[in-house]
N, C-alpha and C positions, 0 to 999 in steps of 0.2 A: 505495499499499500505505500511503501515511502516515494515512488513516482506519481500517484495520483496527488500526494500533498505538494509535490513538487509544483504540481500545474496549478496548482491552486493556489498557491504563493506568485509562483510568475502571470498568472492574471490578475492577483493582486497589483502587480509592480503595474502592469499595463495600463490600469487604471489611473493610477497617481502619475503616471508620465503623461497620459492622455490628457487631464487638466479637464477644460470646460465642454469636450468631447465624450468625457468617459460616459456620461448619463446614457449616452444613448446604447451601448453594451448591456443598460441593465434594465430590468421591466420598470416600467414608470414609478411603481410604489417602493421601489429600493428604499430603504430608509424611510420611505412612507407606509400606508397600508396597503399595497398589494397583496393580492392571497397567493399563497403556495398552492399548485394542486397537485393532489398525493391519489396516485390512481392505485386498485387492488381490484382482485378478482375475487377477494372476501366478500362477503355477505352482512350486512347488521341484519337479523332476522328480527329482532325486536328492541326497541327504546326503551322497555321495562324490564328493570334489572332481575327481576322474576320470573322473565320468560325467555331467558335466553342464556344458553352457556354454549356460546361459540366464540372463535377467534374473530370474527369479524364484529360482531355486536360488543364482547368485551374490548378490542381497541379503541373504540367509541368511547366505552363509560367510563375507561381510565383518563379520559380527558374531559366530559362534561359531568362527570362524578366524582365525589371524594368519599373514600374509605376510612377507617379508622386507623389502618395502617397502613405502608406503604412500601414497596420492595424495588431499591433503588438498585442501578446496574450493578453486579458484581457484590453486591451485599451480601452477607451471611444469614442476617435476619432482617425481618421486617422494622420498620422507623415508623415514627407516627406521622400523622398524615391530621386528619379530622381529632384525632384524642391529642393529647396533651402527654399522656403517659397511659402504658399498660403492662400489667403482669399478671399471672397466674398466683392466685390467694392457696399460701400451704404448697405442700408437698404432693398432692395425690392427680395435678395436673385436670382435676375434673371441675374446675371453676377458674373462671378468666373475668377481670374486671379493667377495664377504661373508663378514662376522665375524657370527655368531652371538651375542646378547645371552646373559650370564650370567644365572643366575636365573629363566630361563623356565619356566613347568610348563605341558603340559595340565591340564585340568579334573581327569582323573583321580589328579591326585599327579605323575605319572614327569615327570622333566625332559626339556627339547626338548634335543637334540644336533644336532650339524651331519649326522649317519648319516640322521634323519628328513627334514631339508631334501631330501638328495640321495635318499632313498626317496621323497620324495611326486612328485618330476621324473619319476623313474624309472620309477614308476608307470603315470603317465599317460600317457607315451611309450610302456612295454608294453602295457596293456591298449588302445590305441586306440580307445578306445571312438566309434562313428560320431556321439554325443551329448555326447562329451566334448571338451576344449579343446585336443587336442593339435594341431589346426589352427595355432592362435595360437603353439606352441613350433617352428612349421616348422625355426626356425634354430638350433637347440639340438643339438648331436650328442650330449653326456655331459656329465657330471656326479662329481665327484672329492668326498672331504671328509676332511678331514685337524684334528684335535683340531678347534677353534670355526672353521675355513672351510671354507667353501665355494665351488668352483670351478667355473664354467660354460663349457664350452670351447663354440663357435659352429662353424656351417661356414662362414657367413661375416659380414661386416661387417652389424652390425646393432644401429642409435643407438637403436632405442627397446625393446630389451629391456628395461632397466630397469623401464619401463613395464607390460612384461610380466607381468614377475615380481610385481608390486602389485597384481595381479587377483586372481580367484577361482583360477584357471590356478597361483598361487604359492602355494596354499592348504595349510597345512603339517598334516600329521597325522602319529598315532601311528605309529610302525611296527609296533608290538606286535599293535594292532587293526585294521589295513587291509590286506587280501591282497596280496600283489605283482603279482601275475599276473590279478586280476577283483574287480570292484567289493564295496565291503562291502554284505550284504544287511542288512534288519531297521531298525530306526527310531532308532539312536542315531548320537552322534556324538562324537569325543572330539577337542575342538580348544583353542586357548588366546585366544580372543579374548575381547571384552569380557561375552558372554555363554554363559551353559552353555546346552544344547536339556533343558529337562527332559520333554518329550512332544512325539511329532509323529504326528500322524493325516493322513498324506498325501491332499492337497487340498482339506481342512478345516482343521485349524489346526496353528499350533506354538506351544510354550509355552515363553517364554525367561526366565531368570533372571539377575539379574548375579553375572557370575563374580567372586567376592571375591577369587581369589587372581590375578586379571589384571596383568599388566605391559604398558605400551604405552602409544605417544604421545598417545592419546585420555584423554578426562577418564572416569574411572569410570561406568559404568550407575547411573542414578539411580534405577529401577522396573523389575519384570518388564516382559516386554511379551508379551500374545498377538497372534499373527500368524492373522486367519482368510482362507480361501483362498474364492473365491467364483467361480462356473461362469461368471457372465454381469455385464456394467455394471450389468444392470438389478436383479441381485442384490445387488451390492454398496450400489447406490443405494438401494433398501429398507431395508439395514441402518443406513446412515446417517441415515435419515428416522427410523428408529425408536429412531435413538440405539442403535444395539447396535455400533456402531463409534466410538470416538473421533478415529482421525485415517482416509483416504481417500488413497489412490496409486493411480494405474494399474489401472484407470481407469472413471471414472465415465461416463455416457451423454455422450454430444456434445452435446445440450440440456441436460444440468444444467453442464457446463464453460461452454458459452457463456452459460450466465444467471448465474455469479458474478459479483458485483459489492458493493462496500462497502455496508453497510447488512443486510445479511442477519442475520436472528437466529441468535446464539449461532455462529456460523461465522466462520474465519480461512480466508485461502486466501494461498497462496503460489504465483505465477507464473513458472518460468525458463524461461531459452531454451535447452532442451531440444536433444540431439541425437539423440533417438530419430527413424529412419528408416523407412520404411514400404516392400520391394520386391516388385515381379512375377519370381519366379526360375525359369527355363528349364530344364527336363530334356532335356541336349542328346547324352545316349545314343543311341546308335545302334538306328534305330528309330522312338524318339520322333517324333511330329507337328511337333514344333517342333525337330527336329535341324537341320533347314535354317537357315541364316540368315538368307533373304529372309522367313521365313513369321516369325521374331522381330522382324525389321524393320519388316513389316507391319503388326504386334501394336503397336507403336513409334508408327506413325503414326497410328493410328487411337485409343488412350489418350487421354483426355479429364482430364487429374487436376485442372482447377480445377474441373468438374462433382462430381468423385468430392469436392473439398475444401469445396465448400460444401452439396452437397444430401446428401451421407453425414453427415460431418463437422461440420456446421452453423458450416463457416468456424474449425475450431479446428484446423483442420492447413494445412500452407503447400504448395502443388504443389514438388516437386522435381524437377530437372534434372540432378543430378548425382549421382554416388555419396557424394560428399562433401558433408555439409550445410553451409549457411550457418551462417557463425560458427565454422567451423573452415576453418584454412590447406588450402588446396590446392583450395576450391572452385571450382566454376564451372558453366557451363550448357551441356556438350556434348549434351545430348539436346535443347534450346530448340533449340540450333545444327543439329541435323540434321532434328530434326522439328518446326518452329516453333509450326505449329497441327494440329490433329485434323483429318487431311483420310481419308476412305475411297476418294477419286480418286489419291492418292498409293500407300497402301496397295494398290491394284488393280494400279498398275502395278508395281511390285514385284514383285508374284507374278506377273502376265503374263510381265516379262521373264524371271522365272526357270522360265517353263513351269509352274507351280504349281496345279493344279488346286482352284478353290475349291467350296462350303464347305470350310475347313480344319478336320478336326472333334479337337478335344483336351481331356483334362480338367484341371479347374481346382483345386487343392488350396486347403483353408484352415482353420485351426484355429478351430472355431467358438465364441470365447470373443470377448465385448465388442460392436464392431459389425463383427465383423470378414465376417458373413453378407450383412448389406446392402452391404457394401465388393464381395464376389466377386458379388451380383446386378447391382451397377451396372456393374461390369467387364464382366459376360454380356451384358447389355443393349449396352452401346457397341459392343463386337466384333460380336455378333450383327446390330444395327441395320444396319452396313455391308453385310451380304450377302455375307462374304468369310469366317466363321468360324461354325462350331456348336459350342458350349463348354457341355460339363456340368460343373456346380460339384459337388464333394464335400467335404462340413463333416466333421471329426473332432474330436471333442467333447474328449477328454484329450490335452493338450500331449505326454506321453510317445509316445502312439500316432503322433500325427502327426509327431512328429520320426521314428520308426521309419519311418513310411509314404511321407516324402519321401526320406528318406535311400536306400530300398530301390529309387528310382523308380517308385513306385505311382502320381504324379502325371505329367502332360506340363507341367505349370505350377502352381506354387503361390505364395500370397503368405507372407509372415512380415517380421515389425518386426526392427530391428535397433536397439543401442541400444552407445553407445559404451564401451570400458572402462576406455580412456584417451584423454587430451584430445591424441591426436595422428592424422592423416589415415591414417597406415597401417592405422589400426582399419578403417576404412572402403573397403581396397582389400585386403590381403593374406589376410583370412579369409574376404571373398566371394568375390573372383575368382581367387586365387592357386592354383597346382594343389592337389588335398586341400584343397580348402577347407572351411569348417564347411557351407555349402550343400549338399552332395554331389550336385551335379547333373551330374556327370562335364565340367566344361568344363575344359581344360587351353589354352592358348597359350603358345608359348616368350615371344613378344616382349613379352606382360603379364609375363609371370615376371621378364624379364629388367627389366622397366622396376620392377618392384617390388624386386626385388632392388637395384638403384641407389638408392632414396628410402630403403631402409633402412639405406644406407650414409652417409648425410649426418649426422655428429654434429652440424651447424648446420643445424638442421631448414628452414629460410628456402632453405637452396640446392637443396631435393629440390622444390620449386614448380614448374618447370617439367617434371622427371618426371613428375608426378603430372597437368599437364594433357595430358600427352600419355597417359598410362594412360589417362584417362579418355577421351579421345577416342576410343582402341583399343575401349573398353566399349562406346562409343554405335554405333560401327559391327557391333561382331559382337553386341551383343546378347543375352548371356549371363544379365542378368538387366537390370529395368529399374527406375529409383526413380520411384516413386509422389509420397510427400508425405513432410515432416517436421513434428514438431509441437513443443511449448512441454509442459513436466512442469508438472503441477500436483500441491498437497498441501493437502486442504481438512482442518481440525482445529476442535474446539471450542475455546473460549476459556479453557477450563480448562487446556488442553495446552499448556504450554511448549515449544519445540526443535522443533516441525513443521517451521519454518520454513529446519531446518539439517538435516532428514531426507534429501533429494534434491537434489543438483546436476545431475541429468540424466544422471548418468553412469553408472546402475544400482546403484551401493553405495545402503547403506541405513545411516544413523546411526542405530539404534535409541537409542544410550546416549546422545542428546541432550533425548530425550523424558523430561517429567518432568510433573506435574503444579502448579500456579499456585499 
């Protein structure tokens, strides 16, 4: 990245030397108020924090709402945001208490109270949306509020709870604007983050303006930001090439990402070790063709991750053999240990031993955005070439409809991406394979639930490593889902834009307030 930085310095020197004429090289509002336009293929499925648990929505939440705590880039622990302080009470890790800072206001001018915080968590649990973050708050039993103190009572020891309330699930909403037992409708949002949502056209655009009354730990927003949503990677790339967007993130086409290099005209790029993963999830409800464990194990025996990574994604992703990706504590290779090489013969033996007739027919669902259609086609090709499976692929263009479809059990299997909400291996286990998981695939296992509870109980997270290894071995044996790959995080920007290198650290948080004009 040194050469990219050198170009930025050179550009600055050119502007200084150019003197009076330099303004012509900048957007008309550089140093003024022109908006930076950010393009993405992610979708903000809901403006209500009780109704969304996806990357596109939470990227927006991190800018228009505040949480009690926040996670700064590279930090090991959450830090205060809307809270002045937070701590566990006693040594049991079952009571967590926060003090709400004074003087905080929603963008509509109303003061934030401890009751608003309690209300925000209560409604997530009460509404319990299939697309919402309730599974992340599985240990939260009740919340109380008194004066400026908020107390969280947990059903079990949960050392990861501070991380959870620092995510989009902890977004504080105005209790006078959001229904207690239903999702808020319309295109408005009332939060207290560094930005105010000025307008929202679902699936197309969100216009954000700096919140002049924001009080929090991050720097005030510099300029307005317009977020443009694209239905596929090719559309985002076309907008980038035509200079209709100033920043592109998640996701340009694989061939474009693979071609990024120093020296590209008017292009900066930031590549970080992101923890985004991709999984094949099985619907194990009664009556599903993949309900029986041997069928899922046979799929695991056939899948060729390396071929998907090289041919579909042009080497921009890395084969993954663990629920927990590389770079996160608890990572291992349990699926490689169990299925070291793609083998149709091994899969045939598994099915024969279980007396399962072939070919096994099932539907494979996917959200048809980005490169997912090519990925689904490659998975279908691999499975059918074994002679053991017959796969019908079904693409759903709109993300909310796709979520509803897999939650309702429409697909026998489906592919889905996952981005860490916080830097702890628990985020790759409990929400994915725990009872009532966000995957909505009907999977429940007492042994896995017990291991999840144990991993959450250690305040010293390193002590949970052994349990995480055992947990992942169980998952590799039962195969409720199959990890496919993990990828790095790419942010591409024009040279006139500053702060893009801080936009994302691979956790799904967007730091739009870092963006500015040179």
